DRENTORKOL-3810 file (N, C-alpha, C; in nm, 4 decimals):
REM DRENTORKOL-3810
@n.u->-0.0429; n.v->0.8811; n.w->-0.8982; ca.u->-0.0672; ca.v->0.9208; ca.w->-0.7620; c.u->-0.0070; c.v->1.0590; c.w->-0.7474
@n.u->-0.0896; n.v->1.1544; n.w->-0.7043; ca.u->-0.0429; ca.v->1.2922; ca.w->-0.6824; c.u->0.0078; c.v->1.3165; c.w->-0.5409
@n.u->-0.0522; n.v->1.2473; n.w->-0.4475; ca.u->-0.0028; ca.v->1.2564; ca.w->-0.3082; c.u->-0.0054; c.v->1.1136; c.w->-0.2504
@n.u->0.0817; n.v->1.0882; n.w->-0.1546; ca.u->0.0865; ca.v->0.9570; ca.w->-0.0998; c.u->0.1489; c.v->0.9658; c.w->0.0374
@n.u->0.1469; n.v->0.8432; n.w->0.1007; ca.u->0.2031; ca.v->0.8283; ca.w->0.2314; c.u->0.3033; c.v->0.7158; c.w->0.2236
@n.u->0.4244; n.v->0.7391; n.w->0.2678; ca.u->0.5271; ca.v->0.6317; ca.w->0.2752; c.u->0.5275; c.v->0.5861; c.w->0.4193
@n.u->0.5016; n.v->0.4589; n.w->0.4394; ca.u->0.4880; ca.v->0.3995; ca.w->0.5703; c.u->0.5953; c.v->0.2953; c.w->0.5884
@n.u->0.6588; n.v->0.2903; n.w->0.7042; ca.u->0.7625; ca.v->0.1887; ca.w->0.7301; c.u->0.7168; c.v->0.0992; c.w->0.8458
@n.u->0.7249; n.v->-0.0309; n.w->0.8218; ca.u->0.6906; ca.v->-0.1276; ca.w->0.9297; c.u->0.7675; c.v->-0.2560; c.w->0.9051
@n.u->0.8649; n.v->-0.2796; n.w->0.9880; ca.u->0.9425; ca.v->-0.4047; ca.w->0.9777; c.u->0.9158; c.v->-0.5038; c.w->1.0889
@n.u->0.8019; n.v->-0.4865; n.w->1.1581; ca.u->0.7634; ca.v->-0.5759; ca.w->1.2685; c.u->0.7342; c.v->-0.7172; c.w->1.2167
@n.u->0.8161; n.v->-0.8164; n.w->1.2529; ca.u->0.7911; ca.v->-0.9531; ca.w->1.2048; c.u->0.6675; c.v->-1.0179; c.w->1.2722
@n.u->0.6146; n.v->-0.9550; n.w->1.3770; ca.u->0.4958; ca.v->-1.0124; ca.w->1.4410; c.u->0.3667; c.v->-0.9819; c.w->1.3791
@n.u->0.3660; n.v->-0.8914; n.w->1.2774; ca.u->0.2425; ca.v->-0.8593; ca.w->1.2039; c.u->0.2518; c.v->-0.9071; c.w->1.0600
@n.u->0.1385; n.v->-0.9548; n.w->1.0055; ca.u->0.1394; ca.v->-0.9935; ca.w->0.8679; c.u->0.1159; c.v->-0.8773; c.w->0.7767
@n.u->0.1309; n.v->-0.9011; n.w->0.6468; ca.u->0.1179; ca.v->-0.7931; ca.w->0.5484; c.u->-0.0162; c.v->-0.7215; c.w->0.5587
@n.u->-0.1253; n.v->-0.7952; n.w->0.5737; ca.u->-0.2553; ca.v->-0.7330; ca.w->0.5766; c.u->-0.2702; c.v->-0.6343; c.w->0.6982
@n.u->-0.2155; n.v->-0.6741; n.w->0.8131; ca.u->-0.2198; ca.v->-0.5873; ca.w->0.9276; c.u->-0.1426; c.v->-0.4598; c.w->0.9046
@n.u->-0.0261; n.v->-0.4726; n.w->0.8436; ca.u->0.0561; ca.v->-0.3573; ca.w->0.8117; c.u->-0.0106; c.v->-0.2615; c.w->0.7168
@n.u->-0.0751; n.v->-0.3199; n.w->0.6151; ca.u->-0.1473; ca.v->-0.2337; ca.w->0.5178; c.u->-0.2660; c.v->-0.1672; c.w->0.5837
@n.u->-0.3373; n.v->-0.2371; n.w->0.6647; ca.u->-0.4495; ca.v->-0.1780; ca.w->0.7318; c.u->-0.4087; c.v->-0.0612; c.w->0.8231
@n.u->-0.3017; n.v->-0.0802; n.w->0.8975; ca.u->-0.2509; ca.v->0.0263; ca.w->0.9829; c.u->-0.2041; c.v->0.1462; c.w->0.9048
@n.u->-0.1377; n.v->0.1232; n.w->0.7958; ca.u->-0.0934; ca.v->0.2351; ca.w->0.7077; c.u->-0.2098; c.v->0.3049; c.w->0.6425
@n.u->-0.3128; n.v->0.2295; n.w->0.6022; ca.u->-0.4332; ca.v->0.2878; ca.w->0.5395; c.u->-0.5046; c.v->0.3730; c.w->0.6397
@n.u->-0.5090; n.v->0.3272; n.w->0.7668; ca.u->-0.5769; ca.v->0.4046; ca.w->0.8724; c.u->-0.5022; c.v->0.5405; c.w->0.8915
@n.u->-0.3726; n.v->0.5382; n.w->0.8888; ca.u->-0.2976; ca.v->0.6660; ca.w->0.9026; c.u->-0.3175; c.v->0.7531; c.w->0.7802
@n.u->-0.3239; n.v->0.6947; n.w->0.6617; ca.u->-0.3503; ca.v->0.7727; ca.w->0.5399; c.u->-0.4858; c.v->0.8444; c.w->0.5508
@n.u->-0.5887; n.v->0.7749; n.w->0.5986; ca.u->-0.7217; ca.v->0.8350; ca.w->0.6142; c.u->-0.7147; c.v->0.9508; c.w->0.7162
@n.u->-0.6456; n.v->0.9318; n.w->0.8264; ca.u->-0.6289; ca.v->1.0408; ca.w->0.9244; c.u->-0.5596; c.v->1.1625; c.w->0.8642
@n.u->-0.4609; n.v->1.1399; n.w->0.7891; ca.u->-0.3814; ca.v->1.2528; ca.w->0.7358; c.u->-0.4487; c.v->1.3228; c.w->0.6174
@n.u->-0.5122; n.v->1.2476; n.w->0.5257; ca.u->-0.5674; ca.v->1.3054; ca.w->0.4030; c.u->-0.7173; c.v->1.3140; c.w->0.3963
@n.u->-0.7854; n.v->1.2469; n.w->0.4906; ca.u->-0.9316; ca.v->1.2513; ca.w->0.4962; c.u->-1.0004; c.v->1.1685; c.w->0.3887
@n.u->-0.9281; n.v->1.0773; n.w->0.3279; ca.u->-0.9815; ca.v->0.9904; ca.w->0.2254; c.u->-0.9145; c.v->0.8531; c.w->0.2353
@n.u->-0.9783; n.v->0.7507; n.w->0.1878; ca.u->-0.9197; ca.v->0.6183; ca.w->0.1941; c.u->-0.8310; c.v->0.5947; c.w->0.0737
@n.u->-0.7159; n.v->0.5279; n.w->0.0914; ca.u->-0.6277; ca.v->0.4944; ca.w->-0.0200; c.u->-0.6898; c.v->0.3762; c.w->-0.0967
@n.u->-0.6540; n.v->0.3633; n.w->-0.2222; ca.u->-0.7005; ca.v->0.2467; ca.w->-0.2961; c.u->-0.5835; c.v->0.1646; c.w->-0.3541
@n.u->-0.4602; n.v->0.2140; n.w->-0.3368; ca.u->-0.3441; ca.v->0.1457; ca.w->-0.3873; c.u->-0.2339; c.v->0.1504; c.w->-0.2828
@n.u->-0.1616; n.v->0.0433; n.w->-0.2737; ca.u->-0.0434; ca.v->0.0362; ca.w->-0.1864; c.u->0.0671; c.v->-0.0418; c.w->-0.2600
@n.u->0.1773; n.v->0.0270; n.w->-0.2859; ca.u->0.2926; ca.v->-0.0360; ca.w->-0.3496; c.u->0.3880; c.v->-0.0876; c.w->-0.2459
@n.u->0.4347; n.v->-0.2051; n.w->-0.2673; ca.u->0.5304; ca.v->-0.2710; ca.w->-0.1761; c.u->0.6392; c.v->-0.3350; c.w->-0.2547
@n.u->0.7514; n.v->-0.3642; n.w->-0.1913; ca.u->0.8616; ca.v->-0.4401; ca.w->-0.2533; c.u->0.8038; c.v->-0.5762; c.w->-0.2865
@n.u->0.8401; n.v->-0.6323; n.w->-0.4047; ca.u->0.7845; ca.v->-0.7627; ca.w->-0.4432; c.u->0.8009; c.v->-0.8748; c.w->-0.3397
@n.u->0.9096; n.v->-0.8735; n.w->-0.2635; ca.u->0.9291; ca.v->-0.9777; ca.w->-0.1618; c.u->0.8224; c.v->-0.9756; c.w->-0.0525
@n.u->0.7575; n.v->-0.8593; n.w->-0.0312; ca.u->0.6538; ca.v->-0.8482; ca.w->0.0732; c.u->0.5323; c.v->-0.9321; c.w->0.0420
@n.u->0.5098; n.v->-0.9602; n.w->-0.0845; ca.u->0.3858; ca.v->-1.0310; ca.w->-0.1174; c.u->0.3852; c.v->-1.1788; c.w->-0.0930
@n.u->0.5002; n.v->-1.2448; n.w->-0.1214; ca.u->0.4998; ca.v->-1.3893; ca.w->-0.0972; c.u->0.6422; c.v->-1.4428; c.w->-0.0618
@n.u->0.7337; n.v->-1.3533; n.w->-0.0370; ca.u->0.8628; ca.v->-1.3989; ca.w->0.0070; c.u->0.9589; c.v->-1.4427; c.w->-0.0959
@n.u->0.9186; n.v->-1.4555; n.w->-0.2205; ca.u->1.0170; ca.v->-1.5022; ca.w->-0.3194; c.u->1.0381; c.v->-1.4048; c.w->-0.4347
@n.u->0.9780; n.v->-1.2878; n.w->-0.4293; ca.u->1.0063; ca.v->-1.1894; ca.w->-0.5322; c.u->0.9149; c.v->-1.1981; c.w->-0.6565
@n.u->0.8355; n.v->-1.3048; n.w->-0.6663; ca.u->0.7466; ca.v->-1.3198; ca.w->-0.7803; c.u->0.6016; c.v->-1.2901; c.w->-0.7450
@n.u->0.5812; n.v->-1.2010; n.w->-0.6509; ca.u->0.4511; ca.v->-1.1692; ca.w->-0.5966; c.u->0.3615; c.v->-1.1027; c.w->-0.6971
@n.u->0.2361; n.v->-1.1404; n.w->-0.6983; ca.u->0.1331; ca.v->-1.0767; ca.w->-0.7727; c.u->0.0528; c.v->-0.9967; c.w->-0.6784
@n.u->-0.0206; n.v->-0.8985; n.w->-0.7284; ca.u->-0.0995; ca.v->-0.8145; ca.w->-0.6458; c.u->-0.2112; c.v->-0.8874; c.w->-0.5696
@n.u->-0.2503; n.v->-0.8268; n.w->-0.4603; ca.u->-0.3608; ca.v->-0.8827; ca.w->-0.3797; c.u->-0.4392; c.v->-0.7699; c.w->-0.3197
@n.u->-0.5539; n.v->-0.8005; n.w->-0.2649; ca.u->-0.6400; ca.v->-0.6962; ca.w->-0.2036; c.u->-0.6338; c.v->-0.7156; c.w->-0.0523
@n.u->-0.6346; n.v->-0.5995; n.w->0.0170; ca.u->-0.6510; ca.v->-0.5922; ca.w->0.1599; c.u->-0.7622; c.v->-0.4950; c.w->0.1827
@n.u->-0.8828; n.v->-0.5479; n.w->0.2086; ca.u->-0.9988; ca.v->-0.4611; ca.w->0.2170; c.u->-1.0207; c.v->-0.4022; c.w->0.0769
@n.u->-1.0250; n.v->-0.2692; n.w->0.0676; ca.u->-1.0449; ca.v->-0.2020; ca.w->-0.0619; c.u->-0.9096; c.v->-0.1510; c.w->-0.1222
@n.u->-0.8032; n.v->-0.1881; n.w->-0.0562; ca.u->-0.6695; ca.v->-0.1465; ca.w->-0.1047; c.u->-0.6045; c.v->-0.2533; c.w->-0.1873
@n.u->-0.5700; n.v->-0.2196; n.w->-0.3121; ca.u->-0.4978; ca.v->-0.3123; ca.w->-0.3967; c.u->-0.3485; c.v->-0.3023; c.w->-0.3633
@n.u->-0.2898; n.v->-0.4105; n.w->-0.3228; ca.u->-0.1473; ca.v->-0.4155; ca.w->-0.2888; c.u->-0.0720; c.v->-0.4693; c.w->-0.4091
@n.u->0.0159; n.v->-0.3857; n.w->-0.4646; ca.u->0.0841; ca.v->-0.4206; ca.w->-0.5850; c.u->0.2355; c.v->-0.4203; c.w->-0.5696
@n.u->0.3092; n.v->-0.5114; n.w->-0.6333; ca.u->0.4532; ca.v->-0.5073; ca.w->-0.6219; c.u->0.5144; c.v->-0.3958; c.w->-0.7045
@n.u->0.6173; n.v->-0.3329; n.w->-0.6559; ca.u->0.6910; ca.v->-0.2280; ca.w->-0.7266; c.u->0.8380; c.v->-0.2403; c.w->-0.6802
@n.u->0.9276; n.v->-0.2802; n.w->-0.7630; ca.u->1.0682; ca.v->-0.3029; ca.w->-0.7245; c.u->1.1385; c.v->-0.1819; c.w->-0.6706
@n.u->1.0953; n.v->-0.0630; n.w->-0.7033; ca.u->1.1619; ca.v->0.0605; ca.w->-0.6566; c.u->1.1263; c.v->0.0906; c.w->-0.5113
@n.u->1.0241; n.v->0.0264; n.w->-0.4542; ca.u->0.9859; ca.v->0.0515; ca.w->-0.3164; c.u->1.0792; c.v->-0.0375; c.w->-0.2304
@n.u->1.1394; n.v->0.0218; n.w->-0.1263; ca.u->1.2325; ca.v->-0.0549; ca.w->-0.0398; c.u->1.1522; c.v->-0.1551; c.w->0.0430
@n.u->1.2254; n.v->-0.2599; n.w->0.0897; ca.u->1.1623; ca.v->-0.3589; ca.w->0.1745; c.u->1.1111; c.v->-0.2932; c.w->0.3022
@n.u->1.0033; n.v->-0.3401; n.w->0.3533; ca.u->0.9368; ca.v->-0.2951; ca.w->0.4744; c.u->0.8726; c.v->-0.1547; c.w->0.4594
@n.u->0.8641; n.v->-0.1039; n.w->0.3372; ca.u->0.8006; ca.v->0.0238; ca.w->0.3161; c.u->0.6681; c.v->0.0019; c.w->0.2387
@n.u->0.5773; n.v->0.0913; n.w->0.2680; ca.u->0.4431; ca.v->0.0843; ca.w->0.2056; c.u->0.4086; c.v->0.2174; c.w->0.1527
@n.u->0.3861; n.v->0.2275; n.w->0.0186; ca.u->0.3587; ca.v->0.3567; ca.w->-0.0461; c.u->0.2104; c.v->0.3564; c.w->-0.0821
@n.u->0.1322; n.v->0.4351; n.w->-0.0094; ca.u->-0.0157; ca.v->0.4332; ca.w->-0.0255; c.u->-0.0618; c.v->0.5624; c.w->-0.0883
@n.u->-0.1716; n.v->0.5499; n.w->-0.1611; ca.u->-0.2345; ca.v->0.6684; ca.w->-0.2226; c.u->-0.3589; c.v->0.6300; c.w->-0.2966
@n.u->-0.3993; n.v->0.7214; n.w->-0.3841; ca.u->-0.5145; ca.v->0.6954; ca.w->-0.4694; c.u->-0.4671; c.v->0.6983; c.w->-0.6189
@n.u->-0.5035; n.v->0.5985; n.w->-0.6916; ca.u->-0.4651; ca.v->0.5934; ca.w->-0.8317; c.u->-0.5234; c.v->0.7130; c.w->-0.9032
@n.u->-0.4509; n.v->0.7673; n.w->-0.9983; ca.u->-0.5003; ca.v->0.8886; ca.w->-1.0708; c.u->-0.6200; c.v->0.8593; c.w->-1.1538
@n.u->-0.6343; n.v->0.7367; n.w->-1.2123; ca.u->-0.7517; ca.v->0.7044; ca.w->-1.2894; c.u->-0.8759; c.v->0.7114; c.w->-1.2012
@n.u->-0.8642; n.v->0.6651; n.w->-1.0792; ca.u->-0.9811; ca.v->0.6688; ca.w->-0.9879; c.u->-1.0178; c.v->0.8120; c.w->-0.9554
@n.u->-0.9179; n.v->0.9033; n.w->-0.9418; ca.u->-0.9435; ca.v->1.0428; ca.w->-0.9130; c.u->-1.0092; c.v->1.1099; c.w->-1.0352
@n.u->-0.9664; n.v->1.0723; n.w->-1.1551; ca.u->-1.0249; ca.v->1.1322; ca.w->-1.2756; c.u->-1.1715; c.v->1.0892; c.w->-1.2935
@n.u->-1.2014; n.v->0.9649; n.w->-1.2667; ca.u->-1.3401; ca.v->0.9131; ca.w->-1.2761; c.u->-1.4328; c.v->0.9867; c.w->-1.1757
@n.u->-1.3796; n.v->1.0205; n.w->-1.0641; ca.u->-1.4628; ca.v->1.0815; ca.w->-0.9584; c.u->-1.5018; c.v->1.2240; c.w->-0.9963
@n.u->-1.4312; n.v->1.2843; n.w->-1.0856; ca.u->-1.4606; ca.v->1.4284; ca.w->-1.1196; c.u->-1.5759; c.v->1.4399; c.w->-1.2127
END
């Protein structure tokens, strides 16, 4: 990922999918393109740290231990950018 958006949302009233959709909407506003990857802390996926990736619309949500809890790191995977050229 060459550029990305770090989004923070700790609202317990919204589920993960809502948070990712809101962050993806802001990414599109800022960069003019849709993200295809969102890295989150593993606990965000299923609450026990053993989360596997899932899809929210066209965004692949993947666990990454270096991302802090309640943070969402969105962008476009470099392989997808290379294929588009």
